[in-house]
N, C-alpha and C positions, 0 to 999 in steps of 0.2 A: 041724357043725351039730348043734344040740340043739333038741328041740321043748319050749318054753315053756309054750305054752297053745294049745287048740284048741276051736274052736265050731262046730256045725252047725246048720242052720235049714232046716227042710222048709216050703214054702210050696205051697198048692194054688193054681193060676191057671187062670181061666176065661177063654176069648177070646170076642169076639163073633161070631167066624165059625163056630165049631165048637160043639157041644153037651156035648162031653167037657171035664174038666178034667184039667189036665196038672200034674205034679209039678215044682216047681222047687226044687233043692236047692242050698244055698249053704254054703261053709265058710269058716272064718276061723283061719288059723294064725298063732302067733306064734313065729318062729323065732329061736335065740340062736346068733350065730357065735362059734365057738372060734377065737381069733386064733392060738394057739399052733399048731394044726395047719396053719394058712396060714403061719406063719413059718417052720416046720420044714420043711414039703413044697414050699414055693414060692420063698419069700426067700432061704433059706440055699442051696439048689442053685444059684439064678441068680447069687448072689455068688461062690460057687466057681466056677462056669464062667466067669464074668467075669474072676476073678483068673487062672485057668489060661491063659486067652487072652492076657491082657495079658503074663502072664511068658514065655509061649512065642514 
């Protein structure tokens, strides 16, 4: 995974029941999945194990 973009927002929220204000922090991340890592570390070992089991 690679982080392509990120943003953060801080909101001040006041509720009717309380006199205090509270902070609400929101984050937005855009992640880029790297398919080569998945292929090399998951798909190829699964195929190799399946082949070895089928042959033996």
